[in-house]
C-alpha positions in Angstrom: -18.5 -35.0 -1.5 -16.3 -32.3 0.0 -14.3 -30.0 -2.4 -10.8 -28.7 -1.7 -8.8 -26.1 -3.6 -5.0 -26.3 -3.3 -2.4 -23.8 -4.4 1.1 -25.2 -4.8 -0.4 -28.6 -5.7 2.6 -29.6 -7.7 5.0 -29.1 -4.8 6.0 -31.6 -2.1 3.2 -30.7 0.3 0.6 -30.2 -2.4 1.2 -33.7 -3.8 1.0 -35.5 -0.5 -2.1 -33.4 0.5 -3.8 -34.3 -2.8 -3.2 -38.0 -2.1 -4.5 -37.7 1.4 -7.7 -35.8 0.4 -8.4 -38.2 -2.5 -8.1 -41.1 -0.1 -10.7 -39.4 2.1 -13.2 -39.1 -0.8 -12.6 -35.4 -1.6 -12.9 -33.7 -5.0 -9.6 -31.9 -5.4 -9.0 -28.8 -7.4 -5.4 -27.5 -7.9 -4.0 -24.3 -9.3 -1.0 -24.7 -11.5 1.1 -22.0 -13.3 1.2 -22.1 -17.1 4.6 -23.3 -18.4 6.0 -24.3 -21.7 7.2 -27.5 -20.1 5.4 -30.0 -17.8 5.8 -29.2 -14.1 3.4 -31.7 -12.7 5.9 -34.5 -12.0 4.9 -35.0 -8.3 1.2 -35.5 -9.2 1.5 -37.3 -12.5 0.7 -40.6 -10.8 -2.6 -39.1 -9.7 -3.7 -38.0 -13.1 -7.2 -39.0 -14.3 -8.6 -38.7 -17.8 -10.7 -35.5 -17.5 -13.3 -37.2 -19.8 -13.9 -40.0 -17.3 -17.2 -40.2 -15.4 -15.7 -40.2 -11.9 -12.9 -37.7 -12.1 -12.0 -36.2 -8.7 -8.8 -34.3 -9.5 -9.1 -31.1 -11.5 -6.2 -28.8 -12.5 -6.8 -25.1 -13.3 -4.3 -22.5 -14.6 -3.9 -19.6 -12.3 -1.4 -17.6 -10.3 -1.1 -16.0 -6.9 -0.2 -12.7 -8.6 -3.6 -12.5 -10.4 -6.5 -11.6 -8.1 -9.1 -11.8 -10.9 -8.2 -15.4 -11.6 -8.4 -16.3 -7.9 -11.8 -14.7 -7.5 -13.1 -16.5 -10.5 -11.8 -19.9 -9.4 -13.2 -19.5 -5.9 -16.6 -18.4 -7.1 -16.9 -21.2 -9.7 -15.5 -24.0 -7.6 -17.0 -22.9 -4.3 -14.6 -25.2 -2.3 -15.3 -26.3 1.3 -11.6 -26.1 2.1 -8.8 -24.0 0.7 -5.1 -24.9 1.3 -2.8 -22.0 0.4 0.6 -23.8 0.0 1.8 -21.8 -3.0 4.8 -19.6 -2.5 8.4 -18.7 -3.5 9.6 -21.0 -0.7 13.4 -21.1 -1.0 14.9 -19.0 1.8 18.3 -18.4 0.2 16.7 -17.5 -3.2 14.5 -14.9 -1.4 17.6 -12.8 -0.8 18.2 -12.7 -4.5 14.5 -12.2 -5.4 13.0 -10.2 -2.5 10.4 -8.3 -4.5 9.1 -11.4 -6.3 9.1 -13.3 -3.0 7.0 -10.5 -1.4 4.6 -10.4 -4.4 3.9 -14.1 -4.4 4.4 -15.2 -0.8 3.0 -12.2 1.0 0.6 -10.2 -1.3 -0.5 -13.5 -2.9 -2.1 -14.5 0.4 -3.9 -11.2 0.7 -5.3 -11.6 -2.9 -6.7 -15.0 -1.8 -8.2 -13.8 1.4 -9.8 -10.8 -0.3 -11.1 -13.1 -3.1 -12.8 -15.2 -0.4 -14.3 -12.2 1.3 -15.6 -10.7 -1.9 -17.1 -14.0 -3.1 -19.1 -14.4 0.0 -18.6 -18.2 0.0 -18.4 -20.1 3.2 -15.1 -22.0 3.2 -12.2 -22.9 5.5 -8.8 -21.4 4.7 -5.5 -22.9 5.6 -2.4 -20.6 5.4 1.0 -22.4 5.2 3.0 -20.3 7.6 6.7 -21.1 8.4 9.0 -21.6 11.4 11.4 -19.2 9.6 9.2 -16.4 11.0 10.7 -17.1 14.4 14.1 -16.4 13.0 16.4 -15.2 15.8 14.0 -16.1 18.6 15.4 -18.5 21.2 14.2 -22.1 20.9 12.0 -23.9 21.7 9.4 -21.8 19.8 5.6 -22.0 20.2 2.5 -20.0 19.3 3.4 -17.3 21.9 7.1 -16.9 20.9 7.8 -13.4 19.4 8.6 -13.4 15.7 12.0 -12.2 14.6 12.3 -13.0 10.8 15.7 -13.1 9.2 15.0 -13.3 5.5 12.7 -11.8 2.8 11.0 -15.2 2.7 10.3 -15.1 6.5 9.1 -11.5 6.4 6.7 -12.4 3.5 5.4 -15.4 5.4 4.9 -13.2 8.5 2.9 -10.7 6.5 0.7 -13.6 5.3 0.3 -14.9 8.9 -0.9 -11.5 10.2 -3.2 -11.0 7.2 -4.8 -14.4 7.9 -5.3 -13.4 11.6 -6.8 -10.0 10.6 -9.2 -11.5 8.1 -10.3 -14.0 10.7 -10.8 -11.4 13.4 -12.0 -8.5 11.1 -14.3 -10.3 8.7 -15.1 -13.6 10.4 -13.4 -15.7 7.8 -12.6 -19.3 9.0 -8.9 -19.0 8.5 -6.1 -20.9 10.3 -2.3 -20.7 10.2 -0.1 -23.8 10.4 3.3 -22.7 11.6 5.2 -25.7 10.2 8.8 -26.4 11.0 11.0 -28.0 8.4 9.4 -31.0 6.8 11.2 -33.2 4.2 10.5 -36.3 2.1 11.7 -38.0 -1.1 9.7 -35.4 -3.0 11.6 -32.5 -1.5 13.1 -30.1 -4.1 16.7 -30.9 -5.1 18.0 -27.5 -4.1 16.9 -27.9 -0.5 19.7 -29.0 1.7 18.3 -32.4 2.9 17.5 -33.6 -0.6 20.7 -32.1 -2.0 22.6 -34.3 0.5 20.7 -37.5 -0.2 20.8 -37.1 -4.0 24.5 -36.4 -3.8 25.1 -39.6 -1.8 23.5 -41.6 -4.6 25.6 -39.8 -7.3 28.8 -40.3 -5.3 28.2 -44.0 -4.8 27.5 -44.3 -8.6 30.8 -42.5 -9.4 29.0 -39.6 -11.0 30.0 -36.9 -8.4 33.1 -36.3 -6.5 32.2 -33.4 -4.2 29.2 -31.9 -2.5 29.3 -28.1 -1.8 27.3 -26.8 1.1 27.0 -23.7 3.2 26.5 -23.4 7.0 26.7 -26.8 8.6 26.0 -25.5 12.1 22.4 -24.3 11.5 20.0 -26.4 13.5 16.5 -27.3 12.4 13.5 -29.3 13.5 13.1 -31.8 10.7 9.9 -33.9 10.2 8.2 -36.0 7.6 6.1 -34.1 5.1 3.2 -36.6 4.8 2.6 -36.2 8.6 2.4 -32.5 8.2 -0.2 -32.5 5.5 -2.3 -34.8 7.8 -2.2 -32.1 10.5 -3.2 -29.4 7.9 -6.3 -31.4 7.3 -6.9 -31.8 11.0 -6.7 -28.1 11.6 -9.5 -27.5 9.1 -11.8 -30.0 10.8 -11.9 -28.1 14.1 -14.9 -26.2 15.3 -13.0 -22.9 15.6 -10.1 -21.6 13.5 -6.8 -21.3 15.4 -3.0 -21.1 14.7 -0.7 -24.1 15.5 3.0 -24.8 15.7 3.9 -28.1 14.1 7.2 -29.9 14.5 8.9 -32.9 16.1 10.3 -31.2 19.2 13.9 -32.3 18.2 16.6 -30.1 16.7 19.6 -31.3 14.6 22.3 -29.5 12.7 23.0 -29.8 9.0 26.3 -31.5 10.1 24.3 -34.1 12.0 22.1 -34.7 8.9 25.2 -35.1 6.8 26.8 -37.6 9.2 23.7 -39.7 9.6 22.9 -39.8 5.9 26.4 -40.6 4.7 26.9 -43.2 7.5 23.7 -45.0 6.6 24.9 -45.3 3.0 28.3 -46.5 4.2 30.3 -43.3 3.4 32.4 -40.8 5.3 31.0 -37.4 4.6 34.2 -35.5 5.5 35.9 -37.0 2.4 33.3 -35.5 0.0 31.9 -32.2 1.5 33.4 -28.8 0.9 32.1 -25.4 2.1 31.1 -22.8 -0.5 30.4 -19.3 1.0 27.9 -18.5 -1.8 25.4 -20.8 0.0 25.6 -18.7 3.2 22.7 -16.4 3.9 23.3 -12.7 4.7 21.4 -13.2 7.9 21.2 -16.7 9.4 18.7 -18.5 11.6 20.8 -20.4 14.1 18.3 -22.8 15.8 14.7 -23.8 15.4 12.9 -26.3 17.6 9.1 -26.7 17.9 7.1 -26.8 21.1 3.9 -28.2 19.7 2.0 -28.7 23.0 -1.0 -26.9 21.7 -1.3 -29.2 18.6 -0.9 -32.2 20.9 -3.6 -31.0 23.2 -6.2 -29.7 20.7 -5.5 -31.8 17.6 -4.3 -35.0 19.2 -1.2 -34.9 17.0 2.4 -35.9 17.6 5.2 -36.7 15.1 5.6 -40.4 14.3 8.7 -40.1 12.0 11.6 -38.6 13.8 15.1 -37.6 12.6 16.8 -41.0 12.2 13.9 -42.6 10.3 13.6 -39.5 8.1 17.2 -39.8 7.0 16.8 -43.5 6.2 13.6 -42.8 4.1 15.3 -40.1 2.1 18.6 -41.9 1.5 16.9 -45.2 0.5 14.7 -43.3 -2.0 17.6 -41.6 -3.8 19.6 -44.7 -3.9 16.7 -46.6 -5.4 16.2 -43.8 -8.0 19.8 -44.2 -9.0 19.4 -48.0 -9.4 21.4 -48.8 -6.4 20.8 -51.1 -3.5 20.8 -49.7 0.0 19.8 -50.9 3.5 16.2 -50.6 2.3 14.5 -49.6 5.6 12.8 -46.5 4.2 9.7 -48.1 2.7 9.2 -50.3 5.7 9.3 -47.3 8.0 6.7 -45.4 5.9 4.3 -48.3 5.9 4.9 -49.2 9.6 4.1 -45.6 10.6 0.7 -45.7 8.9 1.2 -43.9 5.6 -0.4 -46.5 3.4 -2.4 -43.8 1.6 0.7 -42.6 -0.1 0.7 -44.0 -3.7 3.8 -46.1 -4.1 4.6 -46.1 -0.4 
């Protein structure tokens, strides 16, 4: 039985990755931060009684700011694969908390890599890099596109990217970067723009909200479906040689387009409900991101199955259902038709 260690296991990607690995027979270990309140909502449905005979999901307290804890966990678990998904991952918040973002998102990766090197274990390491590293670079962006980060978050991710490359080349660690473009799902955090929109639609239809306040509607992103992206993380770590890959759909759409598609699918006119609030603008903006994932297609045999229109339907249907409302109901059918039956509750 293979063993995997995941940071950020309670996040969107961490929860889907856990489901995928459990479906493949892995023993999964996740690092969670100590909190006075429960913060495991996305993985509660995967919980197993730790006293049971065949438990395959284990949670450990730890933090990317504590190198001693990381070293101890790696040494004691001795995982075959490590997925470093943990980070302060909200781009706008990184402008307000640049030092914390650097400590967790950048230096946290270095602590992990150094813990692996010092432990001497043979493991495969996945670093969650980000399309935000491309920043002001012209689209489409691929593995050879120069990086031009435009936020503390992007700069921190870029530091992690190069440290991963350096530990691979300098110390022979099996370490791979996944440069993932925006990926969304019903488990996306409610402060991220896509989920903020779909959750607001449900509240507006229920008469619980009158307005939705947003920032830059003209920013363009390459939006994909998160469960697909955790599948490709796993594929990266099954390769003979470690490499770095750009992952995306190859399509680019603006926030305005997402708004229009989501509201129209729910039978609403977005222009009647949306207002602009400048506090949501970033000091430096990333105008357009669009993935060229030719390398992933060639080497990993991967192409996106869920594209923009289907993603919108999946997310809107989910938030309407959570609010006890009926919608068009195509979302679950799309998920199953595209082959994501390993998702619990899909």
